[in-house]
C-alpha positions as YAML, in Angstrom:
chain: A
units: angstrom
residues:
- id: 1
  name: MET
  ca: [-32.40, -30.97, -49.92]
- id: 2
  name: ASN
  ca: [-34.61, -28.94, -47.51]
- id: 3
  name: HIS
  ca: [-35.34, -26.39, -50.18]
- id: 4
  name: ILE
  ca: [-36.34, -29.22, -52.65]
- id: 5
  name: LYS
  ca: [-38.69, -30.67, -49.94]
- id: 6
  name: LEU
  ca: [-40.15, -27.28, -49.30]
- id: 7
  name: ASN
  ca: [-40.83, -26.69, -53.13]
- id: 8
  name: PHE
  ca: [-42.41, -30.13, -53.36]
- id: 9
  name: PHE
  ca: [-44.71, -29.31, -50.58]
- id: 10
  name: ILE
  ca: [-45.85, -26.05, -52.13]
- id: 11
  name: GLU
  ca: [-46.23, -27.70, -55.63]
- id: 12
  name: SER
  ca: [-48.41, -30.48, -53.89]
- id: 13
  name: LEU
  ca: [-50.71, -27.83, -52.43]
- id: 14
  name: ILE
  ca: [-51.08, -26.04, -55.89]
- id: 15
  name: LEU
  ca: [-51.70, -29.40, -57.76]
- id: 16
  name: ASN
  ca: [-54.38, -30.26, -55.19]
- id: 17
  name: LYS
  ca: [-56.05, -26.88, -54.90]
- id: 18
  name: GLU
  ca: [-59.23, -28.13, -56.47]
- id: 19
  name: ASN
  ca: [-59.55, -31.01, -53.98]
- id: 20
  name: VAL
  ca: [-58.79, -28.56, -51.24]
- id: 21
  name: SER
  ca: [-61.32, -26.06, -52.44]
- id: 22
  name: ASP
  ca: [-64.03, -28.72, -52.63]
- id: 23
  name: THR
  ca: [-63.37, -29.76, -49.07]
- id: 24
  name: TYR
  ca: [-63.40, -26.27, -47.62]
- id: 25
  name: THR
  ca: [-67.14, -26.68, -47.13]
- id: 26
  name: SER
  ca: [-66.65, -29.71, -45.00]
- id: 27
  name: THR
  ca: [-66.64, -29.30, -41.21]
- id: 28
  name: PRO
  ca: [-63.43, -31.39, -40.68]
- id: 29
  name: MET
  ca: [-61.45, -29.39, -43.17]
- id: 30
  name: LYS
  ca: [-62.55, -26.13, -41.47]
- id: 31
  name: LYS
  ca: [-61.38, -27.47, -38.03]
- id: 32
  name: ASN
  ca: [-58.09, -28.67, -39.51]
- id: 33
  name: LEU
  ca: [-57.23, -25.63, -41.61]
- id: 34
  name: PRO
  ca: [-55.44, -23.67, -38.71]
- id: 35
  name: ILE
  ca: [-53.43, -26.69, -37.84]
- id: 36
  name: LEU
  ca: [-52.35, -27.26, -41.38]
- id: 37
  name: THR
  ca: [-51.44, -23.55, -41.57]
- id: 38
  name: VAL
  ca: [-49.21, -23.85, -38.38]
- id: 39
  name: ILE
  ca: [-47.57, -26.92, -39.71]
- id: 40
  name: PHE
  ca: [-46.73, -25.19, -43.02]
- id: 41
  name: MET
  ca: [-45.36, -22.12, -41.21]
- id: 42
  name: LEU
  ca: [-43.17, -24.26, -38.93]
- id: 43
  name: SER
  ca: [-41.93, -26.38, -41.80]
- id: 44
  name: PHE
  ca: [-41.06, -23.17, -43.73]
- id: 45
  name: THR
  ca: [-39.21, -21.47, -40.83]
- id: 46
  name: GLN
  ca: [-37.23, -24.74, -40.11]
- id: 47
  name: LEU
  ca: [-36.25, -25.14, -43.75]
- id: 48
  name: THR
  ca: [-35.28, -21.66, -44.44]
- id: 49
  name: ALA
  ca: [-33.09, -21.45, -41.25]
- id: 50
  name: GLN
  ca: [-30.97, -24.40, -42.42]
- id: 51
  name: THR
  ca: [-28.53, -22.94, -45.02]
- id: 52
  name: ASN
  ca: [-24.87, -23.59, -45.81]
- id: 53
  name: ASP
  ca: [-24.03, -20.43, -43.78]
- id: 54
  name: PHE
  ca: [-23.09, -21.55, -40.18]
- id: 55
  name: TYR
  ca: [-23.07, -17.94, -39.05]
- id: 56
  name: ASP
  ca: [-26.70, -16.84, -39.47]
- id: 57
  name: ASP
  ca: [-28.45, -19.68, -37.51]
- id: 58
  name: ALA
  ca: [-29.04, -17.57, -34.28]
- id: 59
  name: GLU
  ca: [-30.97, -14.44, -33.82]
- id: 60
  name: THR
  ca: [-29.26, -11.22, -34.80]
- id: 61
  name: VAL
  ca: [-29.52, -8.68, -31.81]
- id: 62
  name: SER
  ca: [-29.26, -4.99, -32.40]
- id: 63
  name: LEU
  ca: [-26.85, -2.87, -30.39]
- id: 64
  name: LYS
  ca: [-27.27, 0.78, -29.68]
- id: 65
  name: LEU
  ca: [-25.80, 2.85, -32.47]
- id: 66
  name: PRO
  ca: [-23.07, 4.96, -30.77]
- id: 67
  name: VAL
  ca: [-22.14, 8.59, -31.35]
- id: 68
  name: VAL
  ca: [-18.44, 8.74, -32.55]
- id: 69
  name: GLU
  ca: [-16.23, 11.57, -33.58]
- id: 70
  name: VAL
  ca: [-13.07, 11.47, -35.51]
- id: 71
  name: LEU
  ca: [-10.31, 13.81, -34.30]
- id: 72
  name: GLY
  ca: [-6.49, 14.40, -34.63]
- id: 73
  name: GLU
  ca: [-4.28, 15.12, -37.61]
- id: 74
  name: ILE
  ca: [-7.07, 15.57, -40.22]
- id: 75
  name: ALA
  ca: [-8.48, 18.66, -41.90]
- id: 76
  name: ASN
  ca: [-12.07, 17.60, -41.39]
- id: 77
  name: PRO
  ca: [-12.87, 16.44, -37.87]
- id: 78
  name: GLY
  ca: [-16.42, 15.61, -36.90]
- id: 79
  name: LYS
  ca: [-18.96, 13.03, -35.96]
- id: 80
  name: ILE
  ca: [-19.51, 9.98, -38.09]
- id: 81
  name: ASN
  ca: [-22.59, 9.59, -40.26]
- id: 82
  name: PHE
  ca: [-23.01, 5.84, -40.16]
- id: 83
  name: GLY
  ca: [-26.04, 6.10, -42.59]
- id: 84
  name: THR
  ca: [-23.57, 6.57, -45.45]
- id: 85
  name: LEU
  ca: [-21.57, 3.51, -44.86]
- id: 86
  name: ALA
  ca: [-21.76, -0.09, -45.86]
- id: 87
  name: LEU
  ca: [-22.63, -2.79, -43.24]
- id: 88
  name: ARG
  ca: [-19.73, -5.18, -42.91]
- id: 89
  name: SER
  ca: [-19.40, -8.49, -41.06]
- id: 90
  name: VAL
  ca: [-16.69, -10.32, -39.15]
- id: 91
  name: ILE
  ca: [-16.63, -13.55, -37.11]
- id: 92
  name: VAL
  ca: [-14.63, -13.80, -33.99]
- id: 93
  name: LYS
  ca: [-13.86, -16.09, -31.07]
- id: 94
  name: GLU
  ca: [-13.56, -13.87, -28.13]
- id: 95
  name: THR
  ca: [-10.89, -14.79, -25.67]
- id: 96
  name: LEU
  ca: [-9.23, -12.78, -22.88]
- id: 97
  name: LEU
  ca: [-6.06, -13.06, -20.91]
- id: 98
  name: GLN
  ca: [-6.98, -13.58, -17.26]
- id: 99
  name: ASP
  ca: [-4.49, -14.64, -14.40]
- id: 100
  name: GLU
  ca: [-2.07, -15.52, -17.15]
- id: 101
  name: LYS
  ca: [-4.44, -17.92, -18.74]
- id: 102
  name: ASP
  ca: [-6.66, -17.66, -21.80]
- id: 103
  name: LYS
  ca: [-10.34, -17.51, -20.96]
- id: 104
  name: PHE
  ca: [-12.77, -18.23, -23.71]
- id: 105
  name: ILE
  ca: [-15.93, -15.83, -23.75]
- id: 106
  name: GLY
  ca: [-17.91, -16.88, -26.75]
- id: 107
  name: ALA
  ca: [-18.13, -17.13, -30.53]
- id: 108
  name: TYR
  ca: [-20.00, -14.42, -32.51]
- id: 109
  name: ARG
  ca: [-20.78, -12.89, -35.83]
- id: 110
  name: TYR
  ca: [-20.68, -9.07, -35.58]
- id: 111
  name: ASP
  ca: [-22.10, -6.53, -38.16]
- id: 112
  name: GLY
  ca: [-21.08, -3.01, -38.22]
- id: 113
  name: TYR
  ca: [-19.01, -0.37, -39.81]
- id: 114
  name: SER
  ca: [-15.42, -0.77, -40.50]
- id: 115
  name: LEU
  ca: [-12.64, 1.70, -39.53]
- id: 116
  name: TYR
  ca: [-11.53, 1.38, -43.10]
- id: 117
  name: ASP
  ca: [-14.92, 2.99, -44.35]
- id: 118
  name: ILE
  ca: [-15.16, 5.27, -41.42]
- id: 119
  name: LEU
  ca: [-11.73, 6.95, -41.93]
- id: 120
  name: ASN
  ca: [-11.80, 6.78, -45.68]
- id: 121
  name: GLN
  ca: [-13.10, 10.35, -46.15]
- id: 122
  name: CYS
  ca: [-10.59, 11.85, -43.67]
- id: 123
  name: ILE
  ca: [-8.27, 14.43, -45.26]
- id: 124
  name: LEU
  ca: [-4.89, 13.70, -43.58]
- id: 125
  name: LYS
  ca: [-2.99, 16.58, -42.14]
- id: 126
  name: LYS
  ca: [0.23, 15.07, -40.76]
- id: 127
  name: LYS
  ca: [2.10, 17.22, -38.29]
- id: 128
  name: ASN
  ca: [5.37, 15.74, -39.44]
- id: 129
  name: GLU
  ca: [4.63, 15.72, -43.22]
- id: 130
  name: ALA
  ca: [7.44, 18.07, -44.15]
- id: 131
  name: GLU
  ca: [10.04, 15.70, -42.48]
- id: 132
  name: PHE
  ca: [8.28, 12.39, -43.46]
- id: 133
  name: PRO
  ca: [5.59, 12.45, -45.94]
- id: 134
  name: PRO
  ca: [4.76, 8.61, -46.08]
- id: 135
  name: ILE
  ca: [1.56, 7.68, -44.12]
- id: 136
  name: ILE
  ca: [3.05, 4.53, -42.70]
- id: 137
  name: ASP
  ca: [4.00, 6.11, -39.41]
- id: 138
  name: LEU
  ca: [0.38, 7.04, -38.61]
- id: 139
  name: TYR
  ca: [-1.53, 5.32, -35.83]
- id: 140
  name: VAL
  ca: [-5.08, 5.54, -34.60]
- id: 141
  name: GLU
  ca: [-6.34, 5.71, -30.98]
- id: 142
  name: VAL
  ca: [-9.93, 4.55, -30.21]
- id: 143
  name: GLU
  ca: [-11.38, 5.58, -26.89]
- id: 144
  name: ASN
  ca: [-14.64, 4.63, -25.43]
- id: 145
  name: ASP
  ca: [-17.05, 6.44, -23.07]
- id: 146
  name: LYS
  ca: [-15.23, 5.04, -19.98]
- id: 147
  name: GLY
  ca: [-11.70, 6.35, -21.10]
- id: 148
  name: GLU
  ca: [-10.40, 2.93, -22.32]
- id: 149
  name: LYS
  ca: [-8.01, 3.30, -25.18]
- id: 150
  name: VAL
  ca: [-6.77, 0.90, -27.93]
- id: 151
  name: VAL
  ca: [-4.32, 1.49, -30.63]
- id: 152
  name: PHE
  ca: [-4.17, 0.46, -34.26]
- id: 153
  name: SER
  ca: [-1.49, 1.22, -36.90]
- id: 154
  name: TRP
  ca: [-2.65, 2.91, -39.99]
- id: 155
  name: GLY
  ca: [-1.17, 0.07, -42.03]
- id: 156
  name: GLU
  ca: [-3.07, -2.42, -40.02]
- id: 157
  name: ILE
  ca: [-6.28, -0.57, -41.27]
- id: 158
  name: TYR
  ca: [-5.37, 0.27, -44.97]
- id: 159
  name: TYR
  ca: [-2.69, -2.13, -45.97]
- id: 160
  name: PRO
  ca: [-4.00, -5.56, -45.07]
- id: 161
  name: VAL
  ca: [-4.86, -8.32, -47.63]
- id: 162
  name: HIS
  ca: [-8.13, -8.85, -45.73]
- id: 163
  name: ARG
  ca: [-9.94, -5.57, -45.49]
- id: 164
  name: HIS
  ca: [-12.83, -4.34, -43.26]
- id: 165
  name: GLU
  ca: [-11.91, -6.65, -40.42]
- id: 166
  name: ILE
  ca: [-11.91, -3.90, -37.68]
- id: 167
  name: LEU
  ca: [-15.51, -2.87, -37.04]
- id: 168
  name: ILE
  ca: [-17.74, -0.68, -34.77]
- id: 169
  name: ALA
  ca: [-20.36, -3.37, -34.47]
- id: 170
  name: THR
  ca: [-24.09, -2.43, -34.06]
- id: 171
  name: GLN
  ca: [-25.38, -5.99, -34.43]
- id: 172
  name: VAL
  ca: [-24.38, -9.33, -32.99]
- id: 173
  name: ALA
  ca: [-25.46, -13.01, -33.35]
- id: 174
  name: ARG
  ca: [-24.11, -16.00, -31.34]
- id: 175
  name: ILE
  ca: [-22.42, -18.76, -33.22]
- id: 176
  name: VAL
  ca: [-23.99, -21.60, -31.34]
- id: 177
  name: PRO
  ca: [-22.53, -25.15, -31.37]
- id: 178
  name: SER
  ca: [-24.85, -27.61, -32.92]
- id: 179
  name: LYS
  ca: [-24.47, -30.18, -30.24]
- id: 180
  name: THR
  ca: [-23.87, -28.44, -26.96]
- id: 181
  name: LYS
  ca: [-26.17, -25.44, -27.83]
- id: 182
  name: ASP
  ca: [-23.97, -23.15, -25.71]
- id: 183
  name: LEU
  ca: [-25.60, -19.67, -25.53]
- id: 184
  name: TRP
  ca: [-22.68, -17.29, -25.12]
- id: 185
  name: PRO
  ca: [-23.35, -14.03, -23.23]
- id: 186
  name: LEU
  ca: [-24.42, -11.20, -25.49]
- id: 187
  name: PRO
  ca: [-23.17, -7.65, -25.18]
- id: 188
  name: ALA
  ca: [-25.71, -4.88, -24.72]
- id: 189
  name: ASP
  ca: [-23.71, -1.92, -26.10]
- id: 190
  name: SER
  ca: [-22.02, -1.17, -29.42]
- id: 191
  name: LYS
  ca: [-18.55, -2.73, -29.60]
- id: 192
  name: LEU
  ca: [-15.24, -2.28, -31.30]
- id: 193
  name: VAL
  ca: [-14.40, -5.70, -32.79]
- id: 194
  name: VAL
  ca: [-10.88, -6.70, -34.25]
- id: 195
  name: GLY
  ca: [-11.21, -9.85, -36.51]
- id: 196
  name: ALA
  ca: [-7.46, -10.69, -36.56]
- id: 197
  name: ASP
  ca: [-6.74, -10.54, -32.79]
- id: 198
  name: LEU
  ca: [-6.16, -13.84, -30.98]
- id: 199
  name: LEU
  ca: [-6.73, -12.29, -27.48]
- id: 200
  name: THR
  ca: [-9.58, -9.86, -27.92]
- id: 201
  name: HIS
  ca: [-8.64, -7.09, -25.45]
- id: 202
  name: ARG
  ca: [-9.09, -4.44, -28.10]
- id: 203
  name: ASN
  ca: [-12.76, -5.35, -28.36]
- id: 204
  name: ILE
  ca: [-13.97, -2.44, -26.25]
- id: 205
  name: SER
  ca: [-17.56, -1.38, -25.67]
- id: 206
  name: ASN
  ca: [-19.17, 2.03, -26.69]
- id: 207
  name: PRO
  ca: [-16.29, 3.57, -28.75]
- id: 208
  name: ALA
  ca: [-16.75, 7.32, -28.68]
- id: 209
  name: ARG
  ca: [-13.61, 8.98, -30.09]
- id: 210
  name: ILE
  ca: [-11.18, 8.05, -32.94]
- id: 211
  name: THR
  ca: [-7.85, 10.01, -32.97]
- id: 212
  name: ILE
  ca: [-5.36, 10.02, -35.77]
- id: 213
  name: LYS
  ca: [-1.76, 10.67, -34.86]
- id: 214
  name: SER
  ca: [1.66, 10.63, -36.45]
- id: 215
  name: TYR
  ca: [4.64, 9.10, -34.61]
- id: 216
  name: THR
  ca: [6.55, 11.94, -32.69]
- id: 217
  name: GLY
  ca: [9.81, 10.14, -32.48]
- id: 218
  name: LYS
  ca: [12.63, 11.63, -34.61]
- id: 219
  name: TYR
  ca: [14.71, 9.72, -37.26]
- id: 220
  name: GLU
  ca: [17.22, 11.36, -39.54]
- id: 221
  name: ILE
  ca: [15.87, 10.79, -43.08]
- id: 222
  name: LYS
  ca: [18.47, 10.01, -45.62]
- id: 223
  name: LYS
  ca: [16.42, 9.54, -48.77]
- id: 224
  name: GLY
  ca: [18.32, 7.79, -51.64]
- id: 225
  name: MET
  ca: [20.98, 6.56, -49.18]
- id: 226
  name: SER
  ca: [23.54, 4.24, -50.99]
- id: 227
  name: PRO
  ca: [25.13, 2.12, -49.84]
- id: 228
  name: MET
  ca: [22.48, 1.36, -47.29]
- id: 229
  name: PHE
  ca: [23.56, -1.43, -44.99]
- id: 230
  name: SER
  ca: [23.21, -2.11, -41.28]
- id: 231
  name: LYS
  ca: [25.16, -5.11, -39.88]
- id: 232
  name: SER
  ca: [22.83, -5.15, -36.75]
- id: 233
  name: PHE
  ca: [19.72, -3.77, -35.28]
- id: 234
  name: SER
  ca: [18.77, -2.67, -31.74]
- id: 235
  name: ILE
  ca: [15.64, -3.65, -29.66]
- id: 236
  name: SER
  ca: [14.64, -0.81, -27.24]
- id: 237
  name: ASP
  ca: [11.92, 0.92, -25.39]
- id: 238
  name: ASP
  ca: [11.73, 4.40, -24.01]
- id: 239
  name: THR
  ca: [13.76, 3.56, -20.92]
- id: 240
  name: LYS
  ca: [16.48, 1.27, -22.17]
- id: 241
  name: LYS
  ca: [18.21, -0.72, -24.99]
- id: 242
  name: MET
  ca: [17.37, -4.34, -24.60]
- id: 243
  name: ALA
  ca: [19.54, -5.90, -27.33]
- id: 244
  name: GLU
  ca: [21.74, -5.46, -30.28]
- id: 245
  name: ILE
  ca: [21.06, -8.22, -32.83]
- id: 246
  name: GLU
  ca: [23.95, -9.20, -35.20]
- id: 247
  name: GLY
  ca: [22.65, -12.74, -36.01]
- id: 248
  name: LEU
  ca: [19.25, -14.37, -35.73]
- id: 249
  name: PRO
  ca: [18.95, -17.10, -32.87]
- id: 250
  name: SER
  ca: [19.56, -20.48, -34.25]
- id: 251
  name: ASP
  ca: [17.00, -22.07, -31.90]
- id: 252
  name: LEU
  ca: [13.98, -20.23, -33.51]
- id: 253
  name: GLN
  ca: [12.08, -21.97, -36.34]
- id: 254
  name: LYS
  ca: [13.00, -20.88, -39.90]
- id: 255
  name: LEU
  ca: [10.05, -20.29, -42.13]
- id: 256
  name: THR
  ca: [9.63, -19.77, -45.90]
- id: 257
  name: TYR
  ca: [6.76, -17.42, -47.14]
- id: 258
  name: PRO
  ca: [6.06, -17.46, -50.78]
- id: 259
  name: SER
  ca: [5.32, -13.94, -52.07]
- id: 260
  name: VAL
  ca: [4.17, -11.71, -54.85]
- id: 261
  name: PHE
  ca: [5.99, -8.59, -53.62]
- id: 262
  name: TYR
  ca: [4.03, -5.51, -54.77]
- id: 263
  name: GLY
  ca: [4.51, -1.86, -53.88]
- id: 264
  name: ARG
  ca: [1.85, 0.87, -53.82]
- id: 265
  name: GLY
  ca: [4.02, 3.18, -55.90]
- id: 266
  name: ARG
  ca: [6.36, 0.90, -58.07]
- id: 267
  name: GLY
  ca: [4.19, -2.12, -58.60]
- id: 268
  name: ILE
  ca: [5.80, -5.51, -58.81]
- id: 269
  name: HIS
  ca: [9.09, -6.02, -57.09]
- id: 270
  name: GLY
  ca: [9.44, -9.77, -57.53]
- id: 271
  name: THR
  ca: [8.01, -13.16, -56.67]
- id: 272
  name: THR
  ca: [11.02, -14.59, -54.72]
- id: 273
  name: PRO
  ca: [10.09, -16.24, -51.36]
- id: 274
  name: PHE
  ca: [11.12, -14.69, -48.00]
- id: 275
  name: ASN
  ca: [13.01, -16.89, -45.58]
- id: 276
  name: GLY
  ca: [13.35, -15.87, -41.98]
- id: 277
  name: ILE
  ca: [12.03, -16.19, -38.42]
- id: 278
  name: LEU
  ca: [8.90, -14.82, -36.85]
- id: 279
  name: LEU
  ca: [9.35, -11.31, -35.52]
- id: 280
  name: LYS
  ca: [7.03, -12.10, -32.54]
- id: 281
  name: ASP
  ca: [9.31, -15.10, -31.62]
- id: 282
  name: LEU
  ca: [12.38, -12.85, -31.75]
- id: 283
  name: LEU
  ca: [10.63, -10.19, -29.52]
- id: 284
  name: ALA
  ca: [8.96, -12.47, -27.14]
- id: 285
  name: LYS
  ca: [11.76, -12.50, -24.54]
- id: 286
  name: TYR
  ca: [11.99, -8.66, -24.45]
- id: 287
  name: VAL
  ca: [8.29, -7.69, -23.89]
- id: 288
  name: ILE
  ca: [5.49, -8.81, -21.72]
- id: 289
  name: LEU
  ca: [2.11, -10.09, -23.29]
- id: 290
  name: ASN
  ca: [-0.37, -8.40, -21.03]
- id: 291
  name: GLU
  ca: [-3.72, -6.55, -21.42]
- id: 292
  name: ASN
  ca: [-2.09, -3.10, -21.47]
- id: 293
  name: ASN
  ca: [0.48, -3.86, -24.17]
- id: 294
  name: LEU
  ca: [-2.23, -5.67, -26.26]
- id: 295
  name: LYS
  ca: [-4.52, -2.67, -26.09]
- id: 296
  name: THR
  ca: [-2.21, 0.27, -26.51]
- id: 297
  name: GLY
  ca: [1.30, -0.78, -27.27]
- id: 298
  name: PHE
  ca: [2.93, -0.20, -30.61]
- id: 299
  name: LEU
  ca: [6.32, -0.61, -32.31]
- id: 300
  name: VAL
  ca: [8.26, 1.51, -34.70]
- id: 301
  name: ILE
  ca: [10.57, -0.28, -36.97]
- id: 302
  name: ALA
  ca: [13.21, 1.79, -38.84]
- id: 303
  name: GLY
  ca: [15.83, 1.20, -41.43]
- id: 304
  name: LYS
  ca: [19.38, 2.65, -41.81]
- id: 305
  name: ASP
  ca: [18.03, 5.51, -43.99]
- id: 306
  name: GLY
  ca: [15.46, 6.61, -41.33]
- id: 307
  name: TYR
  ca: [12.46, 5.09, -43.31]
- id: 308
  name: HIS
  ca: [10.20, 3.82, -40.55]
- id: 309
  name: ALA
  ca: [6.63, 2.50, -39.97]
- id: 310
  name: THR
  ca: [4.42, 1.86, -36.98]
- id: 311
  name: PHE
  ca: [2.94, -1.45, -36.01]
- id: 312
  name: SER
  ca: [0.47, -2.15, -33.20]
- id: 313
  name: PHE
  ca: [1.68, -4.49, -30.56]
- id: 314
  name: SER
  ca: [-1.24, -6.79, -31.16]
- id: 315
  name: GLU
  ca: [-0.89, -6.98, -34.92]
- id: 316
  name: VAL
  ca: [2.70, -8.20, -34.46]
- id: 317
  name: MET
  ca: [2.41, -10.29, -31.29]
- id: 318
  name: ASN
  ca: [-1.29, -11.41, -31.13]
- id: 319
  name: ARG
  ca: [-2.54, -12.76, -34.54]
- id: 320
  name: ASN
  ca: [-5.05, -15.51, -35.05]
- id: 321
  name: ASP
  ca: [-4.58, -15.69, -38.92]
- id: 322
  name: GLN
  ca: [-1.04, -16.72, -39.28]
- id: 323
  name: ASN
  ca: [-0.22, -13.78, -41.47]
- id: 324
  name: GLU
  ca: [2.89, -13.01, -39.44]
- id: 325
  name: PHE
  ca: [5.76, -10.66, -39.77]
- id: 326
  name: LEU
  ca: [9.18, -12.16, -40.63]
- id: 327
  name: VAL
  ca: [12.74, -11.04, -39.88]
- id: 328
  name: VAL
  ca: [14.71, -11.96, -42.99]
- id: 329
  name: PRO
  ca: [18.51, -12.29, -43.21]
- id: 330
  name: VAL
  ca: [19.59, -10.78, -46.60]
- id: 331
  name: LYS
  ca: [21.87, -13.01, -48.53]
- id: 332
  name: GLY
  ca: [24.53, -12.01, -51.03]
- id: 333
  name: ASP
  ca: [26.89, -9.01, -51.34]
- id: 334
  name: ASP
  ca: [24.28, -6.41, -52.21]
- id: 335
  name: PRO
  ca: [25.28, -3.31, -50.15]
- id: 336
  name: ASP
  ca: [21.71, -1.91, -50.17]
- id: 337
  name: GLY
  ca: [19.03, -3.36, -47.97]
- id: 338
  name: GLY
  ca: [21.08, -5.78, -45.71]
- id: 339
  name: ALA
  ca: [21.75, -7.42, -43.43]
- id: 340
  name: PHE
  ca: [18.23, -7.91, -42.25]
- id: 341
  name: GLN
  ca: [14.85, -6.77, -43.44]
- id: 342
  name: VAL
  ca: [11.25, -7.09, -42.05]
- id: 343
  name: PHE
  ca: [8.59, -8.75, -44.28]
- id: 344
  name: PRO
  ca: [4.92, -8.00, -43.46]
- id: 345
  name: ALA
  ca: [3.03, -11.02, -44.84]
- id: 346
  name: ALA
  ca: [-0.34, -9.51, -43.77]
- id: 347
  name: ASP
  ca: [0.01, -6.52, -45.99]
- id: 348
  name: PHE
  ca: [-1.03, -6.36, -49.59]
- id: 349
  name: PHE
  ca: [1.62, -3.73, -50.41]
- id: 350
  name: SER
  ca: [5.32, -3.87, -49.63]
- id: 351
  name: ASP
  ca: [5.44, -0.27, -48.12]
- id: 352
  name: ARG
  ca: [6.00, -1.49, -44.50]
- id: 353
  name: ALA
  ca: [8.88, -4.01, -45.53]
- id: 354
  name: ILE
  ca: [11.79, -2.21, -43.78]
- id: 355
  name: LYS
  ca: [15.15, -2.84, -45.48]
- id: 356
  name: ALA
  ca: [18.51, -2.47, -43.84]
- id: 357
  name: LEU
  ca: [16.89, -2.85, -40.43]
- id: 358
  name: SER
  ca: [18.45, -0.79, -37.73]
- id: 359
  name: GLU
  ca: [16.05, -0.37, -34.90]
- id: 360
  name: ILE
  ca: [12.76, -1.87, -33.35]
- id: 361
  name: HIS
  ca: [11.51, 0.42, -30.69]
- id: 362
  name: PHE
  ca: [8.56, -0.37, -28.35]
- id: 363
  name: ASP
  ca: [6.18, 2.40, -27.18]
- id: 364
  name: LEU
  ca: [4.42, 0.91, -24.26]
- id: 365
  name: PHE
  ca: [1.95, 2.98, -22.31]
...
């Protein structure tokens, strides 16, 4: 409607150009011309600001472009050339855990460069490639100029259905409520921003180093193992075994996730729904949801045959998009793949779906 009014206003000026030209010589018109110009410009600004996009109404503020280098298990380490990368955008509601309560900071649109694009040209050189070639045990540490670190799984960056949601932001705009007009505080520095996090402790300022690593823990790999069945699975950390699970707790809500189950190598596996409980609900009694774990904690989930994958603590325990991980009891008498498996609903590919689940191990710094 606003654009229609604007067009009508412009057309009216054009249709009446002769009358306007005739009156240019009159003194009143000369006096009123600057006023009309201001009115026109204000009308144009107001009308063009009101679009169907709620996320571009406020001013976009530039942040200082950081100097970031990529290191670790790659053949081509070096500094990032942001000039070759596409500008991506993500919207977030930043909230931090303070004194065991959630404290809302503000709502923003961030524009910047995704870790997906930044790491896309890296030539991986896994230290453990001879023992375990799959890339799903890789993880990424991002460190800022103050020494703060946060951790992402490789799968979190390259397997999700929704790509490019982890950015190094170089622009920001407030998302201002139309009634309260709250002006949330703006950052002054570049910022790492994670779109899928509920509590946004991984949004650290001035990222400076990105380091790619493979998991150093050892699993005996038994490729092609058959039968492959584990009647139970353990939950542990570096200091102790917390539990041995032979049956899923009956008091946890059971969910059904429809699925098109598709592998990166073998393509379609099936369209059967997955029925199970949330992995985060099962693990909640064994780990603490705190700032350190949200920033740097990760999990390694392994099957009976030694096949394993890394998952960041935050992507499992701290999502805002409801694309959760399920623990699924396997029905039937099939000796391969039971008695439990993990289904990663957030992933496009099935590669991190661990069958014959035998261990969930926490690495908490």
